[in-house]
C-alpha positions as CSV (number, residue, x, y, z in Angstrom):
1,M,0.0,0.1,0.2
2,S,3.0,2.3,0.7
3,F,4.5,1.6,-2.5
4,I,1.1,2.4,-4.3
5,R,0.6,5.7,-2.4
6,K,4.2,6.8,-3.1
7,Y,4.0,5.8,-6.9
8,S,0.4,6.5,-7.3
9,N,0.7,9.8,-9.6
10,P,3.1,7.9,-12.0
11,L,1.1,4.9,-12.0
12,I,-2.2,6.8,-13.1
13,V,-0.3,8.6,-15.7
14,F,1.3,5.4,-16.9
15,F,-2.1,3.6,-17.2
16,S,-3.6,6.5,-18.7
17,L,-1.3,6.7,-21.3
18,L,-1.8,3.2,-22.1
19,L,-5.5,3.4,-22.2
20,Y,-5.4,6.6,-24.4
21,F,-2.7,4.9,-26.7
22,Y,-4.8,1.9,-27.3
23,F,-8.0,4.3,-27.7
24,A,-6.0,6.3,-30.5
25,Y,-4.4,3.5,-32.8
26,F,-6.1,0.4,-32.1
27,L,-10.0,1.4,-31.3
28,E,-12.8,1.1,-34.3
29,R,-15.9,3.1,-33.3
30,T,-18.0,0.3,-34.2
31,E,-16.8,-1.5,-31.0
32,F,-19.0,0.0,-28.6
33,S,-18.3,-2.4,-25.6
34,K,-14.4,-1.5,-25.8
35,L,-15.2,2.3,-26.3
36,L,-17.4,2.1,-23.0
37,F,-14.6,0.4,-21.2
38,L,-11.8,2.6,-22.3
39,W,-14.0,5.7,-21.8
40,F,-15.0,5.1,-18.0
41,S,-11.8,3.9,-16.9
42,L,-10.1,7.3,-18.5
43,F,-12.7,9.1,-16.3
44,V,-12.0,7.2,-13.2
45,L,-8.2,7.8,-13.5
46,A,-8.5,11.1,-14.5
47,Y,-10.9,12.0,-11.1
48,F,-8.2,10.3,-9.2
49,L,-5.3,12.4,-10.7
50,W,-7.4,15.7,-10.5
51,K,-8.5,15.0,-6.8
52,K,-5.0,13.9,-5.5
53,N,-3.2,17.2,-6.7
54,T,-5.1,20.1,-6.0
55,D,-1.8,22.0,-5.2
56,N,0.2,20.5,-8.1
57,F,-0.6,22.7,-11.1
58,K,2.3,22.1,-13.0
59,L,1.9,18.2,-12.9
60,L,-1.5,18.5,-14.0
61,V,-0.5,20.6,-16.9
62,G,2.3,18.3,-17.9
63,A,0.0,15.3,-17.7
64,A,-2.9,17.2,-19.8
65,I,-0.3,17.6,-22.3
66,L,1.2,14.5,-22.5
67,F,-2.2,12.6,-22.9
68,R,-2.8,14.7,-25.9
69,L,0.7,14.1,-27.6
70,V,-0.4,10.5,-27.4
71,F,-3.0,11.4,-30.3
72,L,0.0,13.2,-32.5
73,F,0.3,10.4,-34.9
74,A,-3.1,8.9,-35.1
75,T,-6.0,9.0,-37.7
76,P,-9.2,10.2,-35.8
77,N,-11.3,7.3,-35.1
78,L,-14.8,8.6,-34.0
79,S,-15.2,11.3,-36.8
80,Q,-14.7,11.6,-40.3
81,D,-15.3,15.6,-40.5
82,F,-11.4,16.0,-40.7
83,Y,-11.4,14.8,-44.3
84,R,-13.6,17.8,-45.1
85,F,-11.2,20.1,-43.1
86,I,-8.4,18.8,-45.2
87,W,-10.4,19.3,-48.4
88,D,-11.3,22.9,-47.8
89,G,-7.7,23.8,-46.6
90,R,-6.2,22.3,-50.0
91,M,-8.9,24.3,-51.8
92,L,-7.7,27.5,-50.4
93,F,-4.1,26.2,-51.0
94,E,-5.0,25.7,-54.5
95,G,-6.7,29.3,-55.0
96,F,-10.2,28.3,-54.8
97,N,-12.9,29.6,-52.5
98,P,-14.2,26.8,-50.4
99,Y,-17.5,28.2,-49.9
100,L,-18.5,28.3,-53.5
101,S,-18.1,24.6,-54.6
102,L,-19.2,21.3,-53.5
103,P,-16.9,18.1,-53.4
104,E,-19.5,16.0,-54.9
105,S,-19.4,18.2,-58.0
106,F,-15.9,17.7,-58.6
107,I,-16.0,13.9,-58.3
108,E,-18.8,13.4,-60.2
109,Q,-17.0,15.3,-63.1
110,L,-14.1,13.3,-62.6
111,K,-12.0,16.2,-61.4
112,N,-9.2,16.3,-59.0
113,P,-8.9,19.8,-57.9
114,V,-6.8,19.0,-54.5
115,N,-4.2,16.2,-53.7
116,Q,-5.9,12.9,-52.6
117,S,-9.3,14.3,-53.7
118,V,-10.8,10.8,-54.1
119,D,-9.5,9.8,-50.9
120,L,-10.7,12.8,-49.2
121,Y,-13.9,12.9,-50.6
122,N,-14.5,8.8,-49.6
123,G,-13.3,9.5,-46.1
124,M,-15.9,12.6,-45.6
125,G,-18.8,10.6,-47.0
126,K,-21.4,11.5,-49.5
127,M,-23.5,13.4,-47.0
128,N,-20.7,15.8,-46.1
129,G,-19.5,16.0,-49.5
130,S,-22.9,17.0,-51.0
131,H,-23.3,20.1,-49.0
132,Y,-21.5,23.6,-48.9
133,T,-18.7,24.1,-46.0
134,N,-20.0,25.8,-43.0
135,Y,-16.8,26.5,-41.1
136,P,-16.2,30.4,-40.6
137,P,-13.1,32.1,-41.8
138,I,-10.2,31.5,-39.0
139,N,-11.4,27.8,-39.1
140,Q,-10.6,27.7,-42.7
141,F,-7.3,29.4,-41.9
142,C,-6.3,26.6,-39.7
143,F,-7.4,24.3,-42.4
144,F,-5.2,26.0,-44.9
145,I,-2.1,26.1,-42.4
146,A,-2.6,22.2,-42.5
147,A,-2.4,22.3,-46.3
148,L,0.5,24.8,-46.4
149,F,2.7,22.4,-44.3
150,S,1.4,19.2,-45.5
151,N,-0.2,19.3,-49.1
152,N,0.4,15.6,-50.0
153,S,-0.3,13.8,-46.9
154,I,-3.5,13.2,-45.1
155,L,-1.9,12.0,-41.7
156,G,0.7,15.1,-42.1
157,S,-2.5,17.5,-42.5
158,V,-4.0,15.7,-39.0
159,I,-0.5,16.4,-37.2
160,V,-0.7,19.7,-38.2
161,M,-4.2,20.7,-37.2
162,R,-3.7,18.6,-34.1
163,I,-1.0,20.7,-33.1
164,I,-3.2,23.8,-33.4
165,I,-5.6,22.5,-31.1
166,L,-3.2,21.5,-28.8
167,L,-1.7,25.0,-28.5
168,A,-5.4,26.4,-28.2
169,D,-5.9,24.1,-25.1
170,I,-2.5,25.1,-23.6
171,G,-4.0,28.7,-24.2
172,I,-7.1,28.0,-22.6
173,I,-5.2,26.7,-19.4
174,Y,-3.3,30.0,-19.3
175,F,-6.2,32.1,-19.7
176,G,-8.6,29.9,-17.6
177,K,-6.3,29.9,-14.8
178,K,-6.1,33.8,-15.0
179,L,-9.4,34.5,-15.1
180,L,-10.2,31.8,-12.4
181,E,-7.8,34.0,-10.0
182,N,-9.2,37.1,-10.9
183,L,-12.7,35.8,-9.9
184,N,-11.3,34.5,-6.9
185,L,-12.1,30.9,-7.5
186,S,-10.0,27.7,-7.5
187,V,-7.4,27.4,-10.4
188,H,-7.8,23.6,-9.9
189,N,-11.2,24.2,-11.7
190,I,-9.5,24.6,-15.0
191,F,-8.4,21.0,-15.1
192,L,-12.2,19.8,-15.2
193,Y,-11.5,20.8,-18.8
194,A,-8.0,20.2,-19.3
195,L,-7.9,16.6,-18.0
196,N,-11.3,15.7,-19.0
197,P,-10.9,12.7,-21.3
198,F,-13.9,13.7,-23.3
199,I,-11.9,17.0,-24.2
200,I,-8.9,15.2,-24.8
201,I,-10.4,12.5,-27.1
202,E,-13.0,14.8,-28.8
203,M,-10.6,17.8,-29.4
204,T,-7.0,16.5,-29.9
205,G,-8.3,13.2,-30.9
206,N,-11.1,13.7,-33.5
207,L,-9.7,16.9,-34.3
208,H,-12.8,19.4,-33.3
209,F,-12.0,23.1,-33.5
210,E,-14.1,24.0,-30.3
211,S,-10.8,24.2,-28.7
212,V,-9.8,27.2,-30.8
213,M,-13.0,28.8,-30.4
214,L,-12.9,28.6,-26.7
215,F,-9.4,29.8,-26.6
216,F,-10.7,33.2,-28.1
217,L,-13.9,33.2,-26.0
218,L,-11.8,32.8,-22.8
219,W,-9.1,35.4,-24.0
220,S,-12.4,37.7,-24.7
221,L,-13.8,37.3,-21.3
222,Y,-10.6,37.8,-19.6
223,K,-10.2,41.1,-21.5
224,L,-13.8,42.1,-20.4
225,H,-13.0,41.4,-16.7
226,Q,-9.9,43.8,-17.1
227,E,-12.4,46.2,-19.0
228,K,-10.7,46.3,-22.1
229,W,-13.9,45.8,-24.0
230,I,-12.6,46.9,-27.4
231,W,-10.1,43.8,-27.4
232,A,-12.9,41.8,-25.8
233,A,-15.1,42.5,-28.9
234,I,-12.2,41.7,-31.5
235,L,-11.5,38.4,-29.7
236,L,-15.2,37.7,-29.5
237,A,-15.6,38.1,-33.3
238,C,-12.7,35.6,-33.6
239,S,-14.3,33.0,-31.7
240,V,-17.4,33.2,-33.9
241,S,-15.1,33.2,-36.8
242,V,-14.0,29.6,-35.7
243,K,-17.7,28.6,-34.6
244,L,-20.8,30.4,-35.1
245,I,-22.1,29.3,-31.6
246,P,-20.8,32.5,-29.5
247,L,-23.2,34.7,-31.4
248,L,-25.9,33.4,-29.2
249,F,-24.2,35.2,-26.4
250,L,-24.5,38.5,-27.7
251,P,-27.6,39.6,-26.1
252,L,-26.2,38.6,-22.7
253,F,-23.8,41.5,-22.7
254,Y,-26.5,44.0,-22.2
255,Q,-26.6,44.4,-18.4
256,L,-22.8,44.2,-18.2
257,F,-22.5,47.3,-20.1
258,I,-25.7,49.3,-19.4
259,K,-25.4,48.6,-15.6
260,S,-21.7,49.4,-15.4
261,E,-22.5,53.1,-16.4
262,P,-24.0,55.7,-14.4
263,S,-25.8,56.8,-17.3
264,F,-27.9,54.5,-19.5
265,F,-27.2,56.2,-22.7
266,K,-23.5,56.2,-22.0
267,G,-23.9,52.2,-21.2
268,L,-25.9,51.9,-24.2
269,K,-23.2,53.8,-26.5
270,K,-20.8,51.3,-25.2
271,L,-22.9,48.4,-25.9
272,I,-23.5,49.4,-29.4
273,S,-20.1,50.2,-30.1
274,F,-19.1,46.9,-28.8
275,Y,-21.6,45.0,-31.1
276,V,-20.6,47.2,-34.0
277,I,-16.7,46.1,-33.7
278,V,-17.9,42.4,-33.1
279,F,-19.7,42.5,-36.4
280,S,-17.3,44.4,-38.3
281,T,-14.5,42.1,-37.2
282,I,-16.2,39.2,-38.4
283,L,-17.3,40.8,-41.8
284,L,-13.7,41.8,-42.3
285,L,-12.6,38.1,-41.8
286,F,-15.3,37.3,-44.2
287,L,-14.5,39.8,-46.8
288,P,-11.7,37.6,-48.5
289,F,-14.2,35.1,-49.4
290,Y,-17.1,37.3,-50.4
291,S,-19.0,36.6,-53.5
292,S,-22.4,36.8,-54.6
293,E,-23.3,33.1,-53.8
294,L,-21.5,33.0,-50.5
295,I,-24.4,34.3,-48.4
296,A,-26.9,32.0,-50.0
297,N,-24.4,28.9,-50.0
298,Y,-23.3,29.6,-46.4
299,T,-27.0,30.2,-45.0
300,N,-28.4,27.1,-46.7
301,S,-25.8,24.7,-45.4
302,V,-26.2,26.1,-41.6
303,G,-30.1,26.0,-42.2
304,L,-29.5,22.2,-42.9
305,W,-28.7,21.4,-39.3
306,F,-32.2,22.8,-38.4
307,R,-34.1,21.4,-41.1
308,N,-32.6,18.0,-42.0
309,F,-30.2,16.5,-39.3
310,E,-31.0,15.0,-36.3
311,F,-28.9,13.1,-33.9
312,N,-28.8,12.6,-30.0
313,A,-31.5,15.0,-29.3
314,S,-33.6,15.5,-26.2
315,F,-36.9,17.4,-26.3
316,Y,-36.9,17.6,-30.1
317,Y,-37.2,13.6,-30.0
318,I,-40.4,13.8,-27.8
319,A,-41.7,16.5,-30.0
320,R,-40.9,14.3,-33.0
321,E,-43.1,11.5,-31.5
322,I,-45.9,13.7,-31.1
323,G,-45.7,14.9,-34.8
324,Y,-45.7,11.1,-35.7
325,L,-48.8,10.6,-33.3
326,F,-50.8,13.5,-34.8
327,R,-49.6,13.9,-38.4
328,G,-47.8,10.2,-39.2
329,Y,-44.7,11.9,-40.3
330,N,-41.4,13.6,-39.2
331,E,-42.0,17.4,-38.5
332,I,-38.6,18.2,-38.3
333,A,-38.8,21.1,-41.0
334,I,-41.5,22.6,-38.9
335,I,-39.9,21.9,-35.3
336,G,-36.3,22.7,-36.5
337,K,-37.9,26.2,-37.0
338,I,-39.4,26.5,-33.7
339,T,-36.6,25.5,-31.6
340,P,-34.1,28.1,-32.5
341,V,-37.0,30.9,-32.0
342,L,-37.5,29.3,-28.4
343,T,-34.0,29.8,-27.8
344,I,-33.9,33.4,-28.6
345,F,-37.1,34.0,-26.3
346,Y,-35.3,32.4,-23.7
347,L,-32.0,34.2,-24.0
348,A,-34.2,37.6,-24.4
349,G,-35.7,36.4,-20.9
350,I,-32.5,36.1,-19.2
351,T,-30.9,38.9,-20.9
352,F,-33.6,41.5,-19.2
353,F,-34.9,39.6,-16.1
354,R,-31.8,37.9,-14.8
355,K,-29.1,39.7,-13.0
356,N,-25.8,39.8,-15.4
357,K,-23.9,42.8,-14.1
358,S,-20.8,40.8,-13.4
359,I,-18.4,38.7,-15.6
360,K,-19.4,35.6,-13.0
361,E,-23.2,36.2,-13.7
362,L,-22.7,36.7,-17.4
363,I,-20.9,33.4,-17.5
364,T,-23.8,31.6,-15.5
365,A,-26.3,33.1,-18.1
366,M,-24.1,31.8,-21.1
367,L,-23.9,28.7,-19.4
368,F,-27.8,28.3,-19.1
369,G,-28.6,30.0,-22.4
370,L,-26.5,27.7,-24.4
371,S,-27.6,24.5,-22.3
372,F,-31.5,25.6,-23.3
373,Y,-30.3,25.6,-26.8
374,Y,-28.6,22.1,-26.6
375,F,-31.8,20.7,-24.7
376,T,-33.9,21.7,-27.5
377,T,-31.7,21.4,-30.7
378,T,-32.2,18.6,-33.3
379,T,-28.6,17.6,-33.6
380,M,-26.3,17.2,-30.6
381,H,-22.9,15.9,-31.4
382,P,-20.8,15.3,-28.5
383,W,-18.0,17.9,-29.2
384,Y,-20.6,20.4,-28.7
385,I,-20.5,20.1,-24.8
386,A,-17.2,21.8,-24.8
387,T,-18.4,25.0,-24.8
388,I,-20.8,24.4,-21.7
389,L,-18.2,22.2,-20.1
390,I,-15.5,25.1,-19.9
391,L,-18.2,27.9,-18.8
392,S,-19.2,25.6,-15.8
393,V,-15.6,25.8,-14.6
394,F,-16.5,29.3,-13.6
395,T,-19.7,28.5,-12.1
396,K,-21.0,26.0,-9.3
397,Y,-22.8,23.8,-11.6
398,R,-21.5,20.5,-12.8
399,F,-24.3,19.1,-14.9
400,P,-21.9,19.8,-18.1
401,L,-19.5,17.5,-16.5
402,V,-21.7,14.9,-16.0
403,W,-22.8,15.1,-19.6
404,S,-19.3,14.7,-20.9
405,I,-19.4,11.5,-19.0
406,V,-22.5,10.1,-20.3
407,I,-22.4,11.6,-23.7
408,I,-20.4,8.4,-24.9
409,L,-23.8,6.8,-25.1
410,S,-24.6,8.3,-28.1
411,Y,-21.6,6.7,-30.0
412,Q,-23.7,3.4,-29.6
413,A,-25.4,4.7,-33.1
414,Y,-22.3,3.7,-34.8
415,A,-22.1,0.4,-33.7
416,N,-24.7,-0.5,-36.3
417,T,-24.0,-0.4,-40.0
418,P,-25.6,1.7,-41.2
419,W,-25.5,3.8,-38.2
420,K,-28.8,3.9,-36.5
421,E,-29.4,5.3,-32.9
422,N,-30.7,3.2,-30.2
423,L,-33.4,5.8,-28.2
424,W,-32.6,3.7,-24.8
425,F,-29.3,4.4,-24.8
426,V,-30.1,8.4,-25.7
427,G,-32.8,8.1,-23.1
428,I,-30.4,6.9,-20.4
429,E,-27.8,9.8,-21.0
430,Y,-30.4,12.5,-20.6
431,V,-31.7,10.8,-17.5
432,F,-28.4,11.3,-16.0
433,V,-28.1,14.9,-17.2
434,Y,-31.5,16.0,-16.4
435,G,-31.4,14.3,-13.1
436,F,-28.2,16.0,-12.0
437,L,-29.1,19.3,-13.4
438,I,-32.3,18.8,-11.3
439,W,-30.4,17.8,-8.2
440,E,-28.5,21.0,-8.6
441,L,-31.1,23.3,-8.9
442,F,-33.6,22.2,-6.6
443,I,-32.1,19.8,-4.1
444,K,-28.6,20.8,-3.5
445,K,-29.2,24.1,-1.6
446,P,-33.1,23.8,-1.1
447,T,-32.6,26.8,1.6
448,Q,-31.5,28.9,-1.1
449,K,-33.3,30.6,-4.0
450,S,-32.6,28.3,-6.7
451,E,-30.9,29.4,-9.9
452,W,-33.7,28.2,-12.0
453,E,-36.1,30.7,-9.9
454,K,-33.7,33.6,-10.9
455,L,-33.4,32.5,-14.5
456,L,-37.5,32.6,-14.8
């Protein structure tokens, strides 16, 4: 026992490295039972490493980086989106505008606009290849960097993109620590993100660029806390230019600007200036890609997520079943238009009727606003959770952490050929998520006014 206590950290790190290595180089996503074993084992090891080293910041940073480096030479095995990333980057490298063409069109015409065209198209799949790209300009720039350094090798491009994501996660640790210190919160909280196996596997392993988006978002919040709101606006625009999701947060800044000034009109002027800088920066970043077709192609591609796609949804699946019951067919075209409207109303409610005058309160509002959107969306891919997970680090709420553990149940769909969801697994996932959320809101501190009551 004394040996285990003395060498517990090296043992935890060693076994974690072994499991990550097997996950990266030997696991197929159709092997659901192995996937579950590796996933939950890694979470157990991460918990003990996190719990045992509350005062050893350097050790945990080193472990977080080391675990990510295991994936450096691995081809992503849980997602095929990276093939489209490489395609877009090489299109840019060859002088094409990636927003104006479909991979499918080139393949059908037997044209090869980029190196390894056929391999990339087969890898991304027909569904991805038949739609216009919806990745914003800074994301496209990351893809271009991969093409710049590795235009002839898919694995080489993967390595370059993986390094970008790894650097973004290091930036998240840096600015997350500084923001936690400034908010008088435990810096140890940042490892709920940095050591989280879900983050390591989905971001570094599967090459999802939420890490880059969150790097700019945290940097923006840090600058906002320093009252450097011009820089905050520019950085927020950069975050939106990686992934569009931070656009949902824009209404929530209302009170932070209005209530911080002695005069309503002075606060309003600053808020409007903030919004102008955000949107101007986004437009400037899109400007190199501008054409008459860009807006139509881009909005159509984004709209498809609401009108056509469904995966791992929550309340949407209930609404869908009601639609089947009364109309006899899938009402996604109608429901997909209603759920964003509900999110807008909810965001408006917490913008004007919830106290959001401090950065802490703002982040909590962001957490619940985005969670509401995720609870009602038609498509809930696992990597989306990264945003609410990092936001929860700066709050007292941990339901996103629980979600990051049970989200693996959604991958049961890929154990079938062709893939097909088992709604029992989806149901179990959301029982855990909603159960823990209800406990945090209503049961954990019943003598205090719950956050739910504040939000309503």
